[in-house]
C-alpha positions as a Markdown table, in Angstrom:
| # | Residue | x | y | z |
|---|---|---|---|---|
| 1 | Unk | 97.4 | -16.5 | -52.5 |
| 2 | Unk | 99.8 | -15.6 | -56.2 |
| 3 | Unk | 98.2 | -16.6 | -59.1 |
| 4 | Unk | 100.0 | -18.5 | -61.5 |
| 5 | Unk | 98.5 | -18.7 | -65.3 |
| 6 | Unk | 99.9 | -20.9 | -67.2 |
| 7 | Unk | 101.0 | -19.8 | -70.6 |
| 8 | Unk | 102.4 | -23.1 | -72.4 |
| 9 | Unk | 101.8 | -26.7 | -72.0 |
| 10 | Unk | 104.8 | -28.7 | -74.5 |
| 11 | Unk | 104.0 | -31.0 | -76.6 |
| 12 | Unk | 104.1 | -34.6 | -75.3 |
| 13 | Unk | 104.6 | -33.8 | -71.5 |
| 14 | Unk | 102.9 | -34.9 | -68.5 |
| 15 | Unk | 101.3 | -31.8 | -68.5 |
| 16 | Unk | 99.6 | -32.4 | -71.9 |
| 17 | Unk | 99.1 | -35.5 | -71.0 |
| 18 | Unk | 96.7 | -35.1 | -67.8 |
| 19 | Unk | 94.7 | -32.3 | -70.1 |
| 20 | Unk | 96.1 | -29.4 | -68.5 |
| 21 | Unk | 96.2 | -26.5 | -70.6 |
| 22 | Unk | 97.0 | -22.4 | -70.9 |
| 23 | Unk | 94.7 | -20.2 | -69.1 |
| 24 | Unk | 95.1 | -22.9 | -66.1 |
| 25 | Unk | 96.1 | -21.8 | -62.8 |
| 26 | Unk | 98.7 | -23.6 | -60.9 |
| 27 | Unk | 97.3 | -23.2 | -57.2 |
| 28 | Unk | 99.6 | -26.0 | -55.6 |
| 29 | Unk | 102.6 | -28.8 | -55.3 |
| 30 | Unk | 102.6 | -31.7 | -52.6 |
| 31 | Unk | 100.7 | -28.9 | -50.8 |
| 32 | Unk | 102.8 | -26.2 | -50.8 |
| 33 | Unk | 101.7 | -22.9 | -52.1 |
| 34 | Unk | 104.0 | -21.8 | -54.8 |
| 35 | Unk | 105.6 | -18.3 | -54.1 |
| 36 | Unk | 108.0 | -18.4 | -57.6 |
| 37 | Unk | 110.5 | -20.4 | -59.9 |
| 38 | Unk | 112.6 | -21.7 | -57.3 |
| 39 | Unk | 109.6 | -23.1 | -55.3 |
| 40 | Unk | 108.2 | -24.3 | -58.6 |
| 41 | Unk | 111.5 | -26.3 | -59.3 |
| 42 | Unk | 111.9 | -27.6 | -55.7 |
| 43 | Unk | 108.7 | -28.8 | -54.9 |
| 44 | Unk | 108.6 | -30.7 | -58.6 |
| 45 | Unk | 111.7 | -32.5 | -58.7 |
| 46 | Unk | 110.0 | -35.4 | -56.8 |
| 47 | Unk | 108.6 | -38.6 | -58.0 |
| 48 | Unk | 105.4 | -38.4 | -56.5 |
| 49 | Unk | 103.1 | -35.0 | -56.6 |
| 50 | Unk | 100.2 | -34.0 | -56.5 |
| 51 | Unk | 99.4 | -30.8 | -57.8 |
| 52 | Unk | 96.6 | -28.9 | -57.9 |
| 53 | Unk | 95.1 | -26.8 | -61.3 |
| 54 | Unk | 91.9 | -25.0 | -61.4 |
| 55 | Unk | 90.2 | -23.9 | -64.8 |
| 56 | Unk | 89.3 | -21.1 | -66.1 |
| 57 | Unk | 85.3 | -22.1 | -64.9 |
| 58 | Unk | 86.9 | -21.9 | -61.3 |
| 59 | Unk | 86.8 | -26.2 | -61.0 |
| 60 | Unk | 89.8 | -27.7 | -59.4 |
| 61 | Unk | 91.5 | -30.2 | -60.2 |
| 62 | Unk | 93.8 | -32.9 | -58.2 |
| 63 | Unk | 96.7 | -34.3 | -60.1 |
| 64 | Unk | 98.4 | -37.5 | -58.3 |
| 65 | Unk | 101.8 | -38.1 | -60.9 |
| 66 | Unk | 104.1 | -40.5 | -60.6 |
| 67 | Unk | 107.6 | -39.7 | -62.7 |
| 68 | Unk | 111.6 | -39.9 | -62.5 |
| 69 | Unk | 112.8 | -37.5 | -60.2 |
| 70 | Unk | 114.5 | -34.4 | -62.2 |
| 71 | Unk | 111.5 | -34.9 | -65.1 |
| 72 | Unk | 110.2 | -31.3 | -65.5 |
| 73 | Unk | 105.9 | -31.3 | -66.3 |
| 74 | Unk | 106.4 | -29.8 | -68.7 |
| 75 | Unk | 104.6 | -26.1 | -68.3 |
| 76 | Unk | 105.6 | -22.7 | -68.9 |
| 77 | Unk | 104.4 | -19.8 | -67.8 |
| 78 | Unk | 104.3 | -16.3 | -69.2 |
| 79 | Unk | 106.7 | -14.6 | -66.6 |
| 80 | Unk | 110.0 | -17.1 | -66.1 |
| 81 | Unk | 110.3 | -16.2 | -62.6 |
| 82 | Unk | 106.5 | -16.7 | -61.3 |
| 83 | Unk | 107.4 | -13.1 | -59.8 |
| 84 | Unk | 107.9 | -9.8 | -60.5 |
| 85 | Unk | 111.6 | -9.0 | -61.0 |
| 86 | Unk | 113.8 | -7.1 | -58.5 |
| 87 | Unk | 114.9 | -3.9 | -60.2 |
| 88 | Unk | 118.7 | -2.6 | -58.8 |
| 89 | Unk | 119.3 | -0.3 | -55.8 |
| 90 | Unk | 122.3 | 0.4 | -56.5 |
| 91 | Unk | 123.9 | 3.5 | -58.8 |
| 92 | Unk | 127.1 | 2.1 | -59.4 |
| 93 | Unk | 129.9 | 4.2 | -61.1 |
| 94 | Unk | 130.7 | 2.0 | -63.8 |
| 95 | Unk | 126.9 | 0.7 | -64.7 |
| 96 | Unk | 126.7 | 0.6 | -68.2 |
| 97 | Unk | 123.0 | 1.1 | -68.5 |
| 98 | Unk | 123.4 | 4.7 | -67.0 |
| 99 | Unk | 125.8 | 5.4 | -70.0 |
| 100 | Unk | 123.7 | 4.2 | -72.8 |
| 101 | Unk | 121.5 | 7.4 | -75.1 |
| 102 | Unk | 117.7 | 8.4 | -74.3 |
| 103 | Unk | 115.2 | 6.6 | -77.0 |
| 104 | Unk | 116.1 | 3.0 | -76.6 |
| 105 | Unk | 113.5 | 0.6 | -76.1 |
| 106 | Unk | 112.6 | 0.6 | -72.0 |
| 107 | Unk | 113.9 | -3.0 | -71.7 |
| 108 | Unk | 117.4 | -1.9 | -71.6 |
| 109 | Unk | 117.2 | 0.6 | -68.8 |
| 110 | Unk | 116.0 | -1.6 | -66.3 |
| 111 | Unk | 118.6 | -2.5 | -63.8 |
| 112 | Unk | 117.7 | -6.4 | -62.7 |
| 113 | Unk | 119.8 | -7.3 | -58.9 |
| 114 | Unk | 117.6 | -10.7 | -59.1 |
| 115 | Unk | 119.5 | -13.8 | -57.3 |
| 116 | Unk | 116.6 | -16.2 | -58.8 |
| 117 | Unk | 118.2 | -14.8 | -62.6 |
| 118 | Unk | 121.6 | -15.7 | -61.1 |
| 119 | Unk | 120.4 | -19.4 | -61.4 |
| 120 | Unk | 118.4 | -19.1 | -64.7 |
| 121 | Unk | 120.5 | -17.5 | -66.8 |
| 122 | Unk | 124.1 | -16.8 | -65.4 |
| 123 | Unk | 123.5 | -12.8 | -64.6 |
| 124 | Unk | 125.5 | -11.5 | -61.9 |
| 125 | Unk | 123.9 | -10.3 | -58.2 |
| 126 | Unk | 125.5 | -7.3 | -56.3 |
| 127 | Unk | 123.6 | -9.5 | -52.9 |
| 128 | Unk | 122.5 | -6.0 | -52.1 |
| 129 | Unk | 119.2 | -7.1 | -53.0 |
| 130 | Unk | 119.3 | -10.1 | -51.4 |
| 131 | Unk | 116.6 | -10.6 | -48.7 |
| 132 | Unk | 117.2 | -13.1 | -45.5 |
| 133 | Unk | 114.2 | -14.9 | -46.9 |
| 134 | Unk | 116.3 | -15.4 | -50.5 |
| 135 | Unk | 119.3 | -16.4 | -49.0 |
| 136 | Unk | 117.3 | -18.9 | -46.6 |
| 137 | Unk | 115.7 | -20.6 | -49.3 |
| 138 | Unk | 118.6 | -20.7 | -51.7 |
| 139 | Unk | 120.4 | -23.2 | -49.0 |
| 140 | Unk | 117.7 | -24.4 | -47.8 |
| 141 | Unk | 116.8 | -25.6 | -51.4 |
| 142 | Unk | 120.8 | -26.1 | -52.2 |
| 143 | Unk | 120.1 | -24.0 | -55.2 |
| 144 | Unk | 124.2 | -23.2 | -57.0 |
| 145 | Unk | 126.2 | -21.8 | -58.4 |
| 146 | Unk | 125.2 | -18.2 | -57.8 |
| 147 | Unk | 127.0 | -15.3 | -59.7 |
| 148 | Unk | 128.4 | -12.5 | -57.6 |
| 149 | Unk | 129.4 | -9.4 | -58.6 |
| 150 | Unk | 132.1 | -8.6 | -55.9 |
| 151 | Unk | 133.5 | -5.8 | -57.6 |
| 152 | Unk | 136.1 | -5.2 | -54.3 |
| 153 | Unk | 136.2 | -7.2 | -50.5 |
| 154 | Unk | 137.3 | -3.8 | -49.2 |
| 155 | Unk | 133.2 | -2.7 | -47.2 |
| 156 | Unk | 134.0 | 0.8 | -47.8 |
| 157 | Unk | 135.0 | 1.3 | -51.0 |
| 158 | Unk | 132.0 | -1.3 | -52.2 |
| 159 | Unk | 129.9 | 1.5 | -50.5 |
| 160 | Unk | 131.6 | 4.2 | -52.4 |
| 161 | Unk | 131.6 | 2.0 | -55.8 |
| 162 | Unk | 127.7 | 1.2 | -55.9 |
| 163 | Unk | 126.6 | 3.8 | -54.1 |
| 164 | Unk | 124.4 | 1.9 | -51.6 |
| 165 | Unk | 125.2 | 2.3 | -47.9 |
| 166 | Unk | 124.5 | -1.7 | -47.8 |
| 167 | Unk | 127.0 | -2.6 | -50.0 |
| 168 | Unk | 129.6 | -3.5 | -47.8 |
| 169 | Unk | 127.2 | -5.3 | -45.1 |
| 170 | Unk | 126.0 | -7.1 | -48.0 |
| 171 | Unk | 129.5 | -9.1 | -48.5 |
| 172 | Unk | 128.5 | -10.7 | -45.6 |
| 173 | Unk | 125.7 | -13.1 | -46.9 |
| 174 | Unk | 129.4 | -14.4 | -48.9 |
| 175 | Unk | 130.4 | -15.9 | -45.7 |
| 176 | Unk | 127.0 | -18.0 | -45.5 |
| 177 | Unk | 126.7 | -19.5 | -48.6 |
| 178 | Unk | 130.4 | -20.4 | -48.3 |
| 179 | Unk | 129.7 | -22.3 | -44.6 |
| 180 | Unk | 126.1 | -23.7 | -46.7 |
| 181 | Unk | 128.4 | -25.1 | -49.7 |
| 182 | Unk | 126.6 | -23.3 | -52.4 |
| 183 | Unk | 128.7 | -23.5 | -55.3 |
| 184 | Unk | 129.9 | -19.6 | -56.0 |
| 185 | Unk | 131.2 | -17.8 | -58.7 |
| 186 | Unk | 132.8 | -14.0 | -58.5 |
| 187 | Unk | 133.3 | -10.7 | -60.6 |
| 188 | Unk | 135.5 | -7.8 | -60.1 |
| 189 | Unk | 134.6 | -5.0 | -62.8 |
| 190 | Unk | 137.8 | -3.3 | -62.4 |
| 191 | Unk | 138.0 | 0.5 | -62.4 |
| 192 | Unk | 141.6 | 2.4 | -62.8 |
| 193 | Unk | 142.3 | 4.0 | -59.4 |
| 194 | Unk | 139.6 | 2.7 | -57.8 |
| 195 | Unk | 139.7 | -1.1 | -56.8 |
| 196 | Unk | 142.8 | -2.3 | -58.9 |
| 197 | Unk | 146.7 | -2.7 | -57.3 |
| 198 | Unk | 146.1 | -3.1 | -53.8 |
| 199 | Unk | 142.9 | -3.1 | -53.5 |
| 200 | Unk | 142.5 | -6.0 | -56.6 |
| 201 | Unk | 145.4 | -7.4 | -54.8 |
| 202 | Unk | 143.3 | -7.8 | -51.3 |
| 203 | Unk | 140.3 | -8.9 | -52.7 |
| 204 | Unk | 141.3 | -11.8 | -54.9 |
| 205 | Unk | 142.9 | -12.8 | -51.5 |
| 206 | Unk | 139.9 | -12.8 | -49.6 |
| 207 | Unk | 138.0 | -14.1 | -52.2 |
| 208 | Unk | 140.3 | -17.1 | -52.5 |
| 209 | Unk | 139.9 | -18.0 | -49.0 |
| 210 | Unk | 136.3 | -19.3 | -50.1 |
| 211 | Unk | 137.8 | -21.7 | -52.6 |
| 212 | Unk | 137.1 | -23.9 | -53.2 |
| 213 | Unk | 133.1 | -23.5 | -53.3 |
| 214 | Unk | 133.5 | -20.3 | -54.7 |
| 215 | Unk | 134.9 | -22.3 | -58.0 |
| 216 | Unk | 136.1 | -18.9 | -60.5 |
| 217 | Unk | 136.4 | -15.3 | -60.2 |
| 218 | Unk | 136.8 | -13.1 | -63.5 |
| 219 | Unk | 138.4 | -9.9 | -63.5 |
| 220 | Unk | 136.7 | -7.9 | -66.3 |
| 221 | Unk | 137.7 | -3.9 | -67.2 |
| 222 | Unk | 135.3 | -1.3 | -67.1 |
| 223 | Unk | 133.3 | -0.9 | -70.5 |
| 224 | Unk | 133.2 | 3.6 | -70.9 |
| 225 | Unk | 130.8 | 4.6 | -73.8 |
| 226 | Unk | 130.9 | 8.6 | -75.0 |
| 227 | Unk | 127.6 | 9.4 | -72.6 |
| 228 | Unk | 129.4 | 10.0 | -69.6 |
| 229 | Unk | 128.4 | 13.6 | -69.0 |
| 230 | Unk | 127.4 | 14.0 | -65.0 |
| 231 | Unk | 129.3 | 9.9 | -63.8 |
| 232 | Unk | 132.2 | 9.8 | -62.4 |
| 233 | Unk | 135.1 | 10.0 | -63.8 |
| 234 | Unk | 136.6 | 6.8 | -64.7 |
| 235 | Unk | 139.9 | 6.3 | -67.6 |
| 236 | Unk | 140.6 | 3.7 | -69.6 |
| 237 | Unk | 143.2 | 1.2 | -69.1 |
| 238 | Unk | 146.7 | 1.5 | -71.6 |
| 239 | Unk | 148.7 | -1.6 | -72.3 |
| 240 | Unk | 151.0 | -1.3 | -68.9 |
| 241 | Unk | 147.7 | -1.1 | -67.0 |
| 242 | Unk | 146.7 | -4.4 | -68.3 |
| 243 | Unk | 150.1 | -6.3 | -68.1 |
| 244 | Unk | 150.3 | -5.0 | -64.6 |
| 245 | Unk | 146.9 | -6.8 | -63.9 |
| 246 | Unk | 147.8 | -9.9 | -66.1 |
| 247 | Unk | 150.8 | -10.3 | -64.0 |
| 248 | Unk | 149.2 | -10.1 | -60.4 |
| 249 | Unk | 146.4 | -12.8 | -61.4 |
| 250 | Unk | 148.8 | -15.5 | -63.1 |
| 251 | Unk | 151.1 | -15.1 | -59.9 |
| 252 | Unk | 148.0 | -15.9 | -57.7 |
| 253 | Unk | 147.1 | -18.5 | -60.5 |
| 254 | Unk | 150.2 | -19.8 | -59.2 |
| 255 | Unk | 148.9 | -20.4 | -55.8 |
| 256 | Unk | 146.0 | -21.1 | -56.3 |
| 257 | Unk | 146.3 | -24.4 | -58.6 |
| 258 | Unk | 149.2 | -25.3 | -55.9 |
| 259 | Unk | 146.3 | -25.6 | -52.8 |
| 260 | Unk | 142.9 | -26.7 | -54.8 |
| 261 | Unk | 144.3 | -27.7 | -58.5 |
| 262 | Unk | 142.1 | -24.4 | -60.1 |
| 263 | Unk | 143.6 | -21.1 | -61.3 |
| 264 | Unk | 140.8 | -19.8 | -59.3 |
| 265 | Unk | 141.3 | -16.1 | -60.7 |
| 266 | Unk | 140.7 | -15.0 | -64.1 |
| 267 | Unk | 141.4 | -12.3 | -66.9 |
| 268 | Unk | 139.3 | -11.6 | -69.3 |
| 269 | Unk | 140.3 | -12.0 | -73.0 |
| 270 | Unk | 140.7 | -7.8 | -73.2 |
| 271 | Unk | 143.3 | -8.1 | -70.8 |
| 272 | Unk | 145.5 | -9.9 | -73.0 |
| 273 | Unk | 144.8 | -8.0 | -75.9 |
| 274 | Unk | 145.2 | -4.7 | -74.3 |
| 275 | Unk | 148.4 | -5.8 | -73.2 |
| 276 | Unk | 149.2 | -7.3 | -76.4 |
| 277 | Unk | 150.1 | -10.4 | -75.2 |
| 278 | Unk | 149.5 | -14.6 | -76.6 |
| 279 | Unk | 145.9 | -16.0 | -74.5 |
| 280 | Unk | 146.7 | -18.7 | -72.1 |
| 281 | Unk | 146.4 | -21.9 | -72.7 |
| 282 | Unk | 143.0 | -24.0 | -72.8 |
| 283 | Unk | 143.9 | -25.5 | -69.3 |
| 284 | Unk | 144.3 | -22.5 | -67.7 |
| 285 | Unk | 140.6 | -21.7 | -67.3 |
| 286 | Unk | 139.1 | -24.2 | -65.9 |
| 287 | Unk | 136.3 | -25.9 | -68.5 |
| 288 | Unk | 135.6 | -22.2 | -69.7 |
| 289 | Unk | 133.5 | -21.5 | -66.2 |
| 290 | Unk | 133.5 | -17.6 | -66.9 |
| 291 | Unk | 132.7 | -17.9 | -70.5 |
| 292 | Unk | 130.0 | -15.5 | -70.7 |
| 293 | Unk | 132.5 | -12.9 | -69.0 |
| 294 | Unk | 134.5 | -13.4 | -72.1 |
| 295 | Unk | 137.3 | -15.2 | -70.0 |
| 296 | Unk | 139.0 | -18.0 | -72.5 |
| 297 | Unk | 136.2 | -17.2 | -75.5 |
| 298 | Unk | 138.8 | -16.8 | -77.8 |
| 299 | Unk | 141.2 | -19.4 | -76.8 |
| 300 | Unk | 137.8 | -21.5 | -77.2 |
| 301 | Unk | 136.7 | -20.4 | -80.6 |
| 302 | Unk | 140.8 | -20.4 | -81.9 |
| 303 | Unk | 140.8 | -24.2 | -80.7 |
| 304 | Unk | 137.5 | -25.2 | -82.0 |
| 305 | Unk | 138.6 | -23.6 | -85.3 |
| 306 | Unk | 141.9 | -25.4 | -86.1 |
| 307 | Unk | 140.3 | -28.7 | -85.0 |
| 308 | Unk | 137.2 | -28.5 | -86.8 |
| 309 | Unk | 139.5 | -26.9 | -90.1 |
| 310 | Unk | 141.8 | -29.8 | -89.9 |
| 311 | Unk | 139.2 | -32.5 | -90.0 |
| 312 | Unk | 137.3 | -30.6 | -93.2 |
| 313 | Unk | 138.4 | -32.5 | -96.4 |
| 314 | Unk | 139.4 | -30.3 | -99.3 |
| 315 | Unk | 136.6 | -32.3 | -101.2 |
| 316 | Unk | 133.9 | -30.6 | -98.6 |
| 317 | Unk | 134.3 | -27.0 | -100.2 |
| 318 | Unk | 133.4 | -26.0 | -103.5 |
| 319 | Unk | 136.9 | -25.4 | -106.2 |
| 320 | Unk | 135.7 | -22.3 | -107.7 |
| 321 | Unk | 136.8 | -18.6 | -105.9 |
| 322 | Unk | 134.0 | -17.7 | -103.7 |
| 323 | Unk | 133.9 | -13.9 | -101.0 |
| 324 | Unk | 132.7 | -13.9 | -97.7 |
| 325 | Unk | 132.6 | -10.8 | -95.9 |
| 326 | Unk | 132.9 | -11.2 | -91.5 |
| 327 | Unk | 131.5 | -7.9 | -89.5 |
| 328 | Unk | 132.9 | -8.0 | -86.1 |
| 329 | Unk | 133.9 | -5.5 | -83.2 |
| 330 | Unk | 137.3 | -4.1 | -82.3 |
| 331 | Unk | 138.2 | -6.8 | -80.0 |
| 332 | Unk | 137.3 | -9.7 | -81.9 |
| 333 | Unk | 138.7 | -8.4 | -85.8 |
| 334 | Unk | 142.3 | -9.1 | -85.3 |
| 335 | Unk | 141.6 | -13.2 | -83.9 |
| 336 | Unk | 139.0 | -13.5 | -87.0 |
| 337 | Unk | 141.9 | -12.2 | -89.1 |
| 338 | Unk | 144.3 | -14.5 | -88.3 |
| 339 | Unk | 141.4 | -17.5 | -88.4 |
| 340 | Unk | 140.2 | -16.7 | -92.0 |
| 341 | Unk | 143.7 | -16.8 | -93.2 |
| 342 | Unk | 144.1 | -20.5 | -91.6 |
| 343 | Unk | 141.0 | -20.8 | -93.8 |
| 344 | Unk | 142.2 | -19.5 | -96.9 |
| 345 | Unk | 146.0 | -21.4 | -96.6 |
| 346 | Unk | 143.9 | -24.5 | -96.8 |
| 347 | Unk | 141.6 | -23.1 | -99.5 |
| 348 | Unk | 142.8 | -20.8 | -101.3 |
| 349 | Unk | 139.6 | -20.4 | -103.3 |
| 350 | Unk | 137.8 | -18.5 | -100.7 |
| 351 | Unk | 138.8 | -14.8 | -100.1 |
| 352 | Unk | 137.4 | -13.8 | -96.7 |
| 353 | Unk | 137.7 | -10.5 | -95.4 |
| 354 | Unk | 137.1 | -9.2 | -91.8 |
| 355 | Unk | 136.0 | -5.9 | -91.3 |
| 356 | Unk | 136.5 | -4.2 | -87.9 |
| 357 | Unk | 133.4 | -2.3 | -87.3 |
| 358 | Unk | 134.0 | 0.9 | -85.1 |
| 359 | Unk | 131.4 | 1.9 | -82.5 |
| 360 | Unk | 130.5 | 5.0 | -83.5 |
| 361 | Unk | 127.2 | 4.6 | -81.7 |
| 362 | Unk | 128.2 | 4.0 | -77.8 |
| 363 | Unk | 131.8 | 5.2 | -78.5 |
| 364 | Unk | 134.8 | 4.0 | -79.8 |
| 365 | Unk | 136.3 | 2.7 | -76.8 |
| 366 | Unk | 133.5 | -0.1 | -76.7 |
| 367 | Unk | 134.8 | -2.7 | -78.6 |
| 368 | Unk | 132.9 | -5.9 | -77.8 |
| 369 | Unk | 130.8 | -7.2 | -80.7 |
| 370 | Unk | 127.7 | -7.8 | -78.4 |
| 371 | Unk | 127.2 | -3.8 | -78.5 |
| 372 | Unk | 127.2 | -2.9 | -82.2 |
| 373 | Unk | 124.0 | -1.4 | -83.3 |
| 374 | Unk | 122.8 | -2.5 | -86.9 |
| 375 | Unk | 122.9 | 1.8 | -87.9 |
| 376 | Unk | 127.4 | 1.5 | -87.9 |
| 377 | Unk | 126.9 | -1.7 | -89.4 |
| 378 | Unk | 124.9 | -0.3 | -92.5 |
| 379 | Unk | 127.4 | 3.4 | -92.4 |
| 380 | Unk | 130.4 | 0.9 | -92.5 |
| 381 | Unk | 129.2 | -1.8 | -94.4 |
| 382 | Unk | 126.8 | -0.3 | -96.8 |
| 383 | Unk | 130.1 | 1.0 | -99.9 |
| 384 | Unk | 131.7 | -2.3 | -99.6 |
| 385 | Unk | 131.2 | -5.2 | -101.5 |
| 386 | Unk | 130.2 | -8.1 | -99.1 |
| 387 | Unk | 130.3 | -10.4 | -101.7 |
| 388 | Unk | 128.3 | -13.9 | -101.8 |
| 389 | Unk | 127.1 | -13.2 | -98.1 |
| 390 | Unk | 128.0 | -11.5 | -95.0 |
| 391 | Unk | 128.4 | -13.7 | -91.1 |
| 392 | Unk | 127.6 | -11.9 | -88.2 |
| 393 | Unk | 128.3 | -13.0 | -84.8 |
| 394 | Unk | 125.0 | -13.9 | -83.3 |
| 395 | Unk | 125.7 | -11.7 | -79.7 |
| 396 | Unk | 124.5 | -8.9 | -81.8 |
| 397 | Unk | 120.9 | -10.3 | -81.7 |
| 398 | Unk | 118.5 | -9.7 | -78.6 |
| 399 | Unk | 117.8 | -13.4 | -76.9 |
| 400 | Unk | 115.6 | -15.3 | -79.2 |
| 401 | Unk | 115.0 | -12.6 | -81.2 |
| 402 | Unk | 116.3 | -11.0 | -85.1 |
| 403 | Unk | 116.6 | -7.6 | -83.5 |
| 404 | Unk | 119.6 | -5.9 | -83.1 |
| 405 | Unk | 120.3 | -2.8 | -79.7 |
| 406 | Unk | 118.9 | -0.1 | -81.9 |
| 407 | Unk | 115.8 | -2.0 | -83.3 |
| 408 | Unk | 116.7 | -2.6 | -86.8 |
| 409 | Unk | 115.9 | -5.8 | -87.5 |
| 410 | Unk | 117.9 | -8.9 | -89.3 |
| 411 | Unk | 115.5 | -8.3 | -92.4 |
| 412 | Unk | 115.5 | -4.8 | -92.6 |
| 413 | Unk | 120.2 | -5.2 | -92.3 |
| 414 | Unk | 119.5 | -7.6 | -95.3 |
| 415 | Unk | 117.5 | -5.4 | -97.5 |
| 416 | Unk | 119.4 | -2.3 | -96.6 |
| 417 | Unk | 122.8 | -3.7 | -97.5 |
| 418 | Unk | 121.3 | -6.3 | -100.2 |
| 419 | Unk | 123.6 | -9.5 | -99.1 |
| 420 | Unk | 122.8 | -12.8 | -97.4 |
| 421 | Unk | 123.1 | -12.9 | -94.1 |
| 422 | Unk | 124.6 | -15.8 | -91.5 |
| 423 | Unk | 124.3 | -15.7 | -88.0 |
| 424 | Unk | 127.5 | -17.6 | -86.5 |
| 425 | Unk | 127.1 | -19.3 | -83.5 |
| 426 | Unk | 130.1 | -18.6 | -80.5 |
| 427 | Unk | 132.2 | -22.1 | -81.7 |
| 428 | Unk | 135.0 | -22.2 | -83.5 |
| 429 | Unk | 133.5 | -25.4 | -85.6 |
| 430 | Unk | 130.0 | -23.4 | -86.5 |
| 431 | Unk | 132.0 | -20.2 | -88.0 |
| 432 | Unk | 134.1 | -23.0 | -89.9 |
| 433 | Unk | 130.8 | -24.1 | -91.1 |
| 434 | Unk | 129.6 | -20.2 | -92.6 |
| 435 | Unk | 133.2 | -20.3 | -94.0 |
| 436 | Unk | 132.1 | -23.0 | -96.2 |
| 437 | Unk | 130.9 | -22.9 | -100.1 |
| 438 | Unk | 130.0 | -26.5 | -100.7 |
| 439 | Unk | 130.5 | -27.8 | -103.9 |
């Protein structure tokens, strides 16, 4: 029987009212032993509950609870899954963790492939680590959406790409999820000369058969760091390749819209920037389902920024000249440059400088801001006049903490660069707000 020790009780919650305290142990809910977070959420989503709690002295309390159906009890556990994390048994030819240098913090080298994190955090899973018991519970509990790293619908090729002889058979789980009506999203990490071209076309065609239960599929280019010695030889995509990928995707989007009113298959923003093509309009993104995969992120940023800038009154910004610096990855820099120029057209007193930070740590092929390190920021910004403050994107920081990938803290960055730093959230409205200096 698993011990689920309560780590935190939220103020004003049902659990606090009932005098549940950190250190208490959750024994059961409605006579069900709780295996993990799946069970906990499923069995506590009831109006009438009998919860058994064991106190540190061994005394057991049976609590009868009446609540609204989806009201949370206000209990948090030290391990968010209430179970051990499941590590990945694949050795994918494109895995970024295998492309990292030695000496970084241990947690960065952990490869998860846990279906529970797909629901809790939006992680993508390969299904190779999903046992029949896990699949049965997803279907029984009607959990969704589940995010699947598909890579290819060719079973033999999938085995090769994931270096797992069971990876092809794992695709059969898509059929069970589809038949059970479990919403899904897919992801294809495209590798040049491997799963692109005719193989990508095959994957799109076969995944379309799962519409509309499968709501979207993103196609993202493989990220290649400079630490690839001894790994599968992969080449970067060029402008011509990006044009071919976009042309194929947009052709199938038209077909998908006719069938279900969904664009379904989406190219990440990187393809459009590499192809030097205009980003699709907002309607093409079906509500930005794949935003975390970089699909539509720049379009949404542009639209939100334009709206917020239009609403910003001239009396809300100081009339005095001021100087702000934005540091970002090579990928987003041109867009941020355009947005900054739009801001300065309306408010000429704002001098905004956008600095593209080259990724020397992982290599110049890595252009996303989320993989920038403190040492690269320091090396490329320390001799510049950064003005009154420096703006950095929020994806630079470890979730919930003020620490960058290489363990340099935000405070250390501020002290070294001797400038106040504002962290910009992902919305265009937040960017406008950070560019304003009030009277």
